[in-house]
MDAnalysis code that builds the backbone (N, CA, C; Angstrom):
import MDAnalysis as mda
import numpy as np

u = mda.Universe.empty(519, n_residues=173, atom_resindex=np.repeat(np.arange(173), 3), trajectory=True)
u.add_TopologyAttr("name", ["N", "CA", "C"] * 173)
u.add_TopologyAttr("resid", np.arange(1, 174))
u.add_TopologyAttr("resname", ["MET", "TRP", "LYS", "GLY", "TYR", "TYR", "ASP", "ARG", "VAL", "GLU", "GLU", "LEU", "GLU", "GLN", "ARG", "PHE", "GLY", "ALA", "ASN", "LEU", "ARG", "LEU", "SER", "ASP", "ARG", "GLU", "ARG", "HIS", "ARG", "VAL", "ARG", "ILE", "VAL", "GLU", "GLU", "GLU", "VAL", "ARG", "ASN", "CYS", "LEU", "VAL", "GLY", "HIS", "ARG", "PHE", "THR", "LEU", "VAL", "ALA", "LYS", "VAL", "LEU", "THR", "GLY", "LYS", "VAL", "VAL", "PRO", "LYS", "GLU", "ARG", "PHE", "VAL", "GLY", "VAL", "PHE", "SER", "CYS", "LEU", "TRP", "LYS", "GLY", "THR", "SER", "GLU", "VAL", "SER", "ILE", "LYS", "GLU", "VAL", "ALA", "GLU", "LYS", "ARG", "PHE", "LEU", "VAL", "HIS", "PHE", "ALA", "ASN", "GLN", "ARG", "GLY", "MET", "ALA", "ARG", "LEU", "LEU", "ASP", "VAL", "GLU", "PRO", "TRP", "ASN", "PHE", "TYR", "ASP", "ALA", "LEU", "VAL", "LEU", "LEU", "VAL", "ASP", "VAL", "ARG", "SER", "VAL", "LYS", "LEU", "THR", "THR", "GLY", "VAL", "PHE", "CYS", "ILE", "GLN", "LEU", "GLN", "GLY", "ILE", "PRO", "PRO", "LEU", "ASN", "MET", "THR", "GLY", "ALA", "ALA", "VAL", "LYS", "LYS", "ILE", "ARG", "GLY", "LEU", "LEU", "ALA", "SER", "VAL", "LEU", "GLU", "LEU", "ASP", "GLN", "VAL", "ASP", "ARG", "GLU", "ASP", "CYS", "VAL", "GLY", "ARG", "PHE", "ALA", "ARG", "VAL"])
u.atoms.positions = np.array([
    [1.066, -1.177, 0.019],
    [-0.253, -0.078, -0.252],
    [0.611, 1.267, 0.281],
    [1.791, 1.038, 0.958],
    [2.655, 2.413, 0.876],
    [3.582, 2.591, -0.261],
    [3.972, 1.455, -0.946],
    [4.990, 1.504, -2.104],
    [4.271, 1.927, -3.014],
    [2.975, 1.917, -3.232],
    [2.294, 3.090, -4.637],
    [2.276, 4.238, -3.618],
    [1.911, 4.563, -3.068],
    [1.867, 5.902, -2.135],
    [3.204, 6.908, -3.091],
    [4.361, 6.074, -2.229],
    [5.469, 6.813, -2.675],
    [6.579, 6.682, -4.380],
    [5.835, 5.943, -4.704],
    [6.092, 5.649, -5.940],
    [5.610, 7.253, -6.783],
    [4.153, 7.212, -6.349],
    [3.843, 8.303, -7.324],
    [4.285, 9.786, -6.548],
    [4.274, 9.800, -4.735],
    [4.935, 11.049, -4.947],
    [6.589, 11.290, -5.168],
    [7.098, 10.326, -5.647],
    [8.213, 10.705, -6.126],
    [8.036, 10.488, -7.970],
    [7.179, 10.565, -8.601],
    [7.011, 10.630, -9.559],
    [6.090, 11.957, -9.771],
    [5.749, 12.587, -8.617],
    [5.056, 13.856, -8.368],
    [6.385, 14.935, -8.479],
    [7.546, 14.720, -7.255],
    [8.067, 14.760, -7.109],
    [9.292, 15.372, -8.559],
    [9.334, 14.127, -9.337],
    [9.900, 14.017, -10.724],
    [9.734, 15.401, -11.852],
    [8.208, 15.386, -11.920],
    [7.089, 15.837, -12.705],
    [7.446, 17.215, -12.453],
    [7.166, 17.758, -10.822],
    [7.637, 19.381, -10.722],
    [8.968, 19.597, -10.812],
    [9.975, 19.237, -10.477],
    [11.368, 19.482, -10.704],
    [11.341, 19.960, -12.404],
    [11.047, 18.879, -13.696],
    [11.038, 19.177, -14.661],
    [10.934, 20.343, -14.832],
    [9.567, 21.104, -14.176],
    [9.057, 22.367, -14.606],
    [9.892, 23.286, -14.027],
    [11.002, 22.994, -13.269],
    [12.135, 23.804, -12.590],
    [13.381, 24.276, -12.855],
    [13.824, 23.540, -13.918],
    [15.096, 23.407, -14.793],
    [15.225, 24.927, -15.483],
    [16.502, 25.226, -15.705],
    [16.511, 26.610, -16.790],
    [16.720, 26.087, -17.929],
    [15.978, 26.927, -19.118],
    [15.878, 26.953, -20.163],
    [18.010, 26.827, -20.954],
    [17.578, 26.385, -22.159],
    [19.272, 27.429, -22.708],
    [19.349, 28.759, -22.637],
    [18.006, 29.243, -23.018],
    [18.186, 30.835, -22.966],
    [18.459, 31.350, -21.696],
    [18.145, 30.730, -20.482],
    [18.201, 31.044, -19.137],
    [19.399, 30.383, -18.352],
    [19.902, 29.405, -18.858],
    [21.370, 29.231, -18.577],
    [22.331, 30.350, -18.915],
    [22.185, 30.803, -19.620],
    [23.275, 32.121, -20.190],
    [23.556, 33.143, -19.383],
    [24.631, 33.848, -19.023],
    [24.929, 34.078, -18.185],
    [25.418, 35.780, -18.433],
    [24.901, 37.071, -17.795],
    [25.390, 37.792, -17.921],
    [26.376, 38.374, -17.288],
    [27.398, 39.042, -18.257],
    [28.287, 39.582, -17.154],
    [29.128, 40.598, -17.286],
    [28.439, 41.705, -16.352],
    [28.662, 43.162, -16.776],
    [30.260, 43.786, -15.948],
    [31.178, 44.395, -16.943],
    [31.817, 44.528, -16.037],
    [32.174, 45.566, -16.141],
    [33.383, 46.079, -15.162],
    [33.360, 47.747, -14.248],
    [33.244, 48.667, -14.912],
    [34.405, 48.411, -16.661],
    [34.033, 49.919, -17.466],
    [33.139, 50.023, -17.780],
    [32.432, 49.031, -18.494],
    [30.756, 49.479, -18.999],
    [30.168, 50.274, -18.680],
    [30.267, 50.040, -17.167],
    [29.116, 50.619, -16.169],
    [30.091, 52.175, -14.655],
    [31.194, 52.263, -15.710],
    [31.625, 53.770, -14.585],
    [30.954, 54.715, -15.120],
    [30.862, 55.039, -16.412],
    [30.322, 56.193, -16.881],
    [29.017, 56.428, -16.051],
    [28.323, 55.205, -16.019],
    [26.783, 55.187, -15.102],
    [27.182, 55.907, -13.603],
    [28.037, 55.775, -13.025],
    [28.206, 55.614, -11.822],
    [28.999, 57.337, -11.215],
    [29.153, 58.118, -12.280],
    [29.395, 59.169, -12.375],
    [28.509, 60.293, -11.386],
    [27.182, 60.359, -12.074],
    [26.451, 60.891, -11.151],
    [26.057, 60.585, -9.703],
    [26.799, 59.346, -8.967],
    [26.523, 58.453, -7.703],
    [27.701, 58.552, -7.377],
    [28.728, 59.424, -7.101],
    [29.777, 59.536, -6.440],
    [29.624, 59.901, -5.366],
    [28.224, 60.487, -5.068],
    [28.075, 61.447, -3.469],
    [26.989, 60.101, -2.965],
    [27.012, 59.198, -3.354],
    [25.670, 58.572, -2.760],
    [26.473, 57.542, -1.755],
    [25.100, 56.902, -0.928],
    [25.623, 55.634, 0.192],
    [24.798, 54.930, -0.157],
    [24.530, 53.908, 0.502],
    [23.860, 52.265, 0.507],
    [23.677, 52.352, 2.012],
    [22.064, 52.039, 2.735],
    [21.737, 51.959, 3.852],
    [21.443, 51.092, 3.680],
    [22.003, 49.796, 5.039],
    [21.052, 48.576, 5.250],
    [20.259, 49.036, 6.651],
    [19.067, 48.542, 7.298],
    [18.805, 48.780, 8.427],
    [19.086, 46.974, 9.105],
    [19.842, 46.996, 9.676],
    [20.076, 45.462, 10.205],
    [18.675, 45.197, 11.762],
    [17.715, 44.847, 10.935],
    [16.584, 44.453, 12.359],
    [15.966, 42.987, 11.653],
    [15.158, 42.406, 12.011],
    [14.482, 41.627, 11.689],
    [12.719, 42.150, 11.656],
    [12.382, 42.996, 11.936],
    [11.109, 43.384, 12.212],
    [11.121, 43.986, 10.567],
    [9.946, 44.630, 10.191],
    [9.525, 45.519, 8.495],
    [9.835, 47.106, 9.739],
    [10.817, 47.456, 8.283],
    [11.292, 49.271, 8.188],
    [10.512, 49.944, 7.968],
    [9.304, 50.940, 8.495],
    [8.743, 51.205, 7.735],
    [9.591, 52.751, 6.626],
    [9.354, 52.233, 5.394],
    [9.835, 53.185, 4.691],
    [9.734, 54.629, 4.905],
    [8.393, 55.035, 4.949],
    [8.083, 56.576, 4.721],
    [9.217, 57.265, 6.193],
    [8.304, 56.400, 7.244],
    [9.620, 57.443, 8.204],
    [10.344, 56.985, 8.534],
    [10.980, 55.947, 7.388],
    [12.879, 55.887, 7.753],
    [13.071, 57.156, 6.670],
    [12.922, 57.175, 5.281],
    [12.762, 58.532, 4.381],
    [12.647, 59.837, 5.177],
    [11.533, 59.684, 6.037],
    [11.153, 61.265, 6.499],
    [12.288, 61.720, 7.178],
    [12.670, 60.323, 8.653],
    [13.337, 60.781, 9.586],
    [15.113, 61.301, 9.269],
    [15.252, 61.161, 8.344],
    [16.847, 60.424, 7.795],
    [16.900, 61.800, 6.981],
    [15.628, 61.710, 6.114],
    [16.460, 63.539, 5.025],
    [16.275, 64.652, 5.836],
    [15.480, 64.567, 7.107],
    [15.635, 65.733, 7.894],
    [17.060, 65.657, 8.518],
    [17.264, 64.774, 9.284],
    [18.511, 64.548, 10.081],
    [19.885, 64.643, 8.821],
    [19.894, 64.353, 7.888],
    [20.895, 63.920, 7.179],
    [21.168, 65.433, 6.187],
    [20.257, 66.237, 5.836],
    [19.915, 67.126, 5.446],
    [21.271, 68.149, 5.285],
    [21.257, 68.666, 6.366],
    [22.837, 69.650, 6.800],
    [22.372, 71.108, 5.829],
    [23.846, 71.139, 5.283],
    [23.665, 72.292, 4.493],
    [23.217, 71.841, 3.411],
    [23.072, 70.391, 1.989],
    [22.736, 70.016, 1.128],
    [21.742, 69.534, 0.827],
    [21.680, 69.291, -0.215],
    [20.353, 68.301, -0.553],
    [20.549, 66.951, -0.113],
    [19.900, 66.279, 0.437],
    [19.733, 64.448, 0.352],
    [18.465, 64.142, -0.149],
    [18.628, 62.589, -0.712],
    [18.004, 61.942, -1.377],
    [17.533, 60.653, -0.941],
    [16.829, 60.253, -0.968],
    [16.526, 59.010, -0.111],
    [15.738, 58.055, -0.927],
    [15.958, 56.703, -1.283],
    [15.070, 56.152, -2.188],
    [15.279, 54.814, -1.727],
    [14.043, 53.707, -1.652],
    [14.517, 52.397, -1.329],
    [14.557, 51.167, -2.385],
    [15.443, 50.613, -2.358],
    [16.224, 50.287, -3.506],
    [15.650, 48.273, -3.020],
    [15.155, 48.182, -1.866],
    [15.251, 46.508, -1.250],
    [14.737, 46.573, -0.328],
    [14.018, 45.673, 0.787],
    [13.468, 45.637, 1.855],
    [14.818, 45.861, 2.766],
    [14.854, 46.827, 3.246],
    [15.335, 47.404, 4.327],
    [16.934, 47.636, 4.137],
    [16.882, 48.080, 2.447],
    [18.240, 48.777, 2.014],
    [17.298, 50.013, 1.638],
    [18.829, 51.556, 1.457],
    [17.879, 53.010, 0.774],
    [19.265, 53.250, 0.033],
    [18.938, 54.095, -1.046],
    [20.212, 54.681, -1.369],
    [19.923, 55.759, -1.242],
    [20.683, 56.824, -0.518],
    [21.206, 58.331, -0.067],
    [21.849, 58.974, -1.134],
    [21.249, 59.673, -1.532],
    [22.399, 60.077, -2.195],
    [22.394, 62.296, -2.249],
    [24.091, 62.498, -2.302],
    [24.030, 63.485, -1.645],
    [24.275, 64.784, -2.674],
    [23.993, 65.830, -2.624],
    [24.527, 66.938, -3.492],
    [26.637, 67.420, -3.643],
    [26.866, 66.506, -2.433],
    [28.500, 67.082, -2.325],
    [28.449, 66.244, -1.656],
    [30.278, 66.337, -1.800],
    [30.907, 65.316, -0.738],
    [30.964, 65.329, 0.556],
    [30.974, 67.116, 1.020],
    [30.868, 67.030, 2.388],
    [29.755, 66.590, 2.933],
    [28.467, 67.216, 2.447],
    [27.110, 66.297, 3.178],
    [27.367, 64.674, 2.828],
    [28.342, 64.062, 2.531],
    [28.577, 62.831, 2.777],
    [29.569, 62.380, 3.938],
    [30.730, 63.089, 3.689],
    [31.586, 62.935, 4.770],
    [31.173, 63.237, 6.541],
    [30.149, 64.013, 6.142],
    [29.501, 64.519, 7.571],
    [29.185, 63.677, 8.012],
    [28.168, 63.004, 6.901],
    [26.968, 62.050, 7.608],
    [28.056, 60.625, 8.215],
    [29.184, 60.350, 7.737],
    [30.137, 58.858, 7.829],
    [30.843, 59.554, 8.662],
    [30.912, 60.831, 9.429],
    [32.216, 61.212, 10.714],
    [31.432, 60.568, 11.744],
    [30.139, 60.502, 11.554],
    [29.314, 60.969, 13.378],
    [28.466, 59.291, 13.307],
    [28.953, 58.326, 12.771],
    [28.307, 56.307, 12.599],
    [28.848, 56.179, 14.567],
    [27.957, 55.458, 14.324],
    [26.516, 54.756, 13.916],
    [25.654, 55.501, 13.837],
    [24.781, 54.681, 12.849],
    [23.493, 55.621, 12.896],
    [22.429, 54.382, 13.404],
    [21.377, 54.800, 14.453],
    [20.634, 53.445, 14.525],
    [18.902, 54.224, 14.479],
    [18.425, 53.049, 13.870],
    [16.625, 53.532, 13.504],
    [15.896, 52.389, 14.449],
    [15.124, 53.077, 14.978],
    [14.250, 51.838, 15.652],
    [14.863, 50.987, 16.941],
    [16.051, 51.253, 17.574],
    [17.037, 50.662, 18.179],
    [17.322, 49.283, 17.302],
    [17.750, 49.878, 15.674],
    [18.346, 49.072, 14.948],
    [19.397, 49.677, 14.120],
    [20.997, 48.746, 14.048],
    [21.739, 49.921, 13.448],
    [21.306, 49.620, 12.047],
    [22.009, 51.448, 11.758],
    [21.958, 51.495, 10.204],
    [23.214, 51.540, 9.620],
    [23.940, 50.377, 8.470],
    [25.054, 50.540, 8.486],
    [25.211, 51.229, 7.122],
    [26.524, 51.928, 6.913],
    [26.240, 52.935, 5.543],
    [27.918, 52.303, 5.149],
    [27.465, 52.615, 3.416],
    [28.306, 52.191, 2.608],
    [28.236, 52.601, 1.024],
    [29.652, 53.116, 0.980],
    [29.226, 53.272, -0.840],
    [29.128, 52.439, -1.616],
    [28.365, 53.133, -2.209],
    [27.315, 52.591, -3.629],
    [28.407, 51.743, -4.577],
    [29.893, 51.953, -5.026],
    [30.652, 51.234, -5.546],
    [31.209, 50.452, -4.612],
    [30.959, 49.949, -3.666],
    [31.440, 48.720, -2.584],
    [30.434, 48.153, -1.858],
    [29.013, 47.835, -2.402],
    [27.975, 47.539, -1.319],
    [28.619, 46.088, -1.022],
    [28.907, 46.218, 0.574],
    [29.171, 44.575, 0.967],
    [28.919, 45.336, 2.638],
    [27.918, 45.258, 3.203],
    [27.202, 45.697, 4.172],
    [27.530, 44.449, 4.926],
    [29.055, 43.824, 5.540],
    [29.355, 43.381, 6.592],
    [29.498, 43.902, 7.817],
    [30.205, 44.865, 7.633],
    [31.311, 45.724, 8.361],
    [30.294, 46.756, 9.307],
    [30.532, 47.254, 10.120],
    [29.788, 48.656, 10.202],
    [31.285, 49.749, 11.310],
    [31.364, 51.031, 11.664],
    [32.312, 51.495, 12.619],
    [31.087, 51.560, 13.640],
    [31.586, 51.957, 14.988],
    [31.049, 51.944, 15.909],
    [31.995, 52.504, 17.086],
    [31.767, 52.945, 18.178],
    [32.498, 53.550, 19.289],
    [31.835, 52.789, 20.281],
    [33.455, 51.998, 20.767],
    [33.336, 51.182, 21.519],
    [33.758, 51.803, 23.222],
    [33.266, 51.094, 24.374],
    [33.437, 52.216, 25.617],
    [34.814, 50.965, 25.831],
    [36.044, 51.149, 26.792],
    [36.560, 50.233, 27.169],
    [36.524, 50.226, 28.941],
    [36.724, 49.587, 29.266],
    [35.885, 48.694, 30.684],
    [37.368, 47.714, 31.050],
    [37.902, 48.473, 32.582],
    [38.432, 48.086, 33.524],
    [39.971, 48.005, 32.886],
    [40.243, 49.127, 32.666],
    [41.665, 49.652, 32.178],
    [41.743, 50.480, 32.916],
    [42.755, 50.829, 33.991],
    [43.522, 51.792, 34.716],
    [43.480, 53.507, 33.946],
    [43.000, 54.341, 34.266],
    [42.712, 55.680, 33.562],
    [43.977, 55.994, 32.820],
    [45.025, 55.832, 33.421],
    [46.296, 56.462, 32.698],
    [46.849, 55.359, 31.315],
    [45.921, 54.719, 31.621],
    [46.488, 53.371, 30.483],
    [45.739, 53.508, 29.155],
    [44.660, 54.559, 29.420],
    [42.948, 54.722, 28.435],
    [44.062, 54.994, 27.654],
    [44.509, 54.733, 26.611],
    [45.280, 55.741, 25.758],
    [45.399, 54.743, 24.225],
    [45.907, 55.825, 22.659],
    [45.402, 54.611, 21.445],
    [46.421, 53.960, 21.480],
    [47.653, 53.429, 22.549],
    [48.883, 53.030, 22.223],
    [47.856, 51.188, 23.183],
    [46.794, 51.706, 23.932],
    [46.432, 50.325, 24.828],
    [45.239, 49.898, 23.949],
    [44.607, 51.086, 22.850],
    [43.691, 51.096, 21.897],
    [44.032, 49.922, 20.721],
    [45.680, 50.356, 20.311],
    [46.524, 49.484, 19.814],
    [46.534, 47.978, 19.784],
    [47.236, 48.068, 21.161],
    [47.178, 46.598, 21.683],
    [46.390, 45.684, 21.725],
    [45.042, 45.897, 22.031],
    [44.115, 45.429, 22.328],
    [42.734, 44.740, 21.197],
    [43.305, 45.718, 19.969],
    [42.704, 45.814, 19.023],
    [42.159, 44.341, 17.641],
    [43.270, 43.617, 18.195],
    [42.963, 42.537, 17.498],
    [41.564, 41.573, 18.054],
    [41.222, 41.978, 19.661],
    [40.202, 41.147, 19.897],
    [38.721, 41.932, 19.458],
    [38.922, 43.138, 18.813],
    [37.876, 44.278, 18.628],
    [37.292, 43.891, 17.159],
    [38.333, 44.963, 16.512],
    [38.462, 45.093, 15.313],
    [39.685, 45.984, 14.604],
    [39.433, 46.375, 13.020],
    [40.422, 47.164, 13.340],
    [39.966, 48.897, 13.887],
    [40.888, 49.445, 14.272],
    [41.055, 50.911, 14.592],
    [41.012, 51.958, 13.458],
    [39.920, 52.196, 13.674],
    [39.821, 53.551, 12.651],
    [40.529, 55.064, 12.982],
    [40.235, 55.410, 13.977],
    [40.454, 56.348, 14.446],
    [40.524, 56.444, 16.144],
    [41.576, 57.550, 16.526],
    [41.176, 57.771, 17.629],
    [40.880, 59.294, 18.072],
    [41.168, 59.459, 19.161],
    [40.119, 61.246, 19.466],
    [42.257, 61.830, 19.732],
    [42.929, 62.634, 18.979],
    [43.899, 62.713, 19.302],
    [43.990, 64.560, 19.471],
    [44.769, 65.051, 20.400],
    [44.933, 66.805, 20.294],
    [46.529, 67.053, 20.452],
    [46.877, 68.046, 19.456],
    [48.599, 68.448, 18.878],
    [48.953, 66.889, 19.107],
    [48.372, 65.804, 18.103],
    [49.241, 64.610, 17.747],
    [49.506, 63.405, 19.042],
    [48.639, 64.122, 19.670],
    [48.863, 63.412, 21.080],
    [47.617, 62.738, 20.984],
    [47.592, 60.854, 21.524],
    [46.146, 60.767, 21.756],
    [45.524, 60.729, 22.969],
    [44.197, 61.261, 22.823],
    [43.962, 61.847, 24.411],
    [43.155, 60.686, 25.039],
    [43.231, 61.029, 26.266],
    [42.819, 60.100, 27.234],
    [41.675, 59.760, 27.549],
    [40.912, 58.559, 27.048],
    [39.338, 58.884, 27.221],
    [39.091, 57.612, 27.428],
    [37.758, 57.252, 27.571],
    [37.361, 55.672, 27.262],
    [36.702, 55.149, 26.130],
    [36.782, 55.842, 24.787],
    [36.100, 55.446, 23.534],
    [37.223, 55.420, 22.900],
    [36.929, 54.249, 21.940],
    [37.808, 54.157, 20.564],
    [36.395, 54.165, 19.317],
    [36.693, 54.435, 17.997],
    [36.169, 54.349, 16.790],
    [36.931, 53.019, 16.255],
    [35.929, 52.139, 16.044],
    [36.087, 50.738, 15.447],
    [35.338, 50.378, 14.380],
])
């Protein structure tokens, strides 16, 4: 009795799978070389991709409204959703974009917002300010941060005054 059932299920699976195979036309791959699209990116040199790291739904109108006001500064900014939880953020000039990157990290409804240049869309790392704890006050220096950076990540910058590391509890990684 069960043998006939399993035979029918297997036959159904094979017929269903046959419909899911790629045709010869679909198998042909399209390869886009950077030189072919380089001119298309000329107007996008001040563009970032923002990704909201959350398991929840991101209300796109709210995201666009909040960050348009926050990121506007002295020049115009436009934000457009390009995928679920991903947005293109286009600035009028380099200054506006640099200002935004200088004050990372950003968050939206308790979710981290990662930002990266549109030409290198790999949203796997972000910039954080971390607090160092358990280090004696006089040892809170750039040298100490560099010593323990293998445990953290790559250290992007340390606060400095007159080319000397500031003594403090935070590092930007």
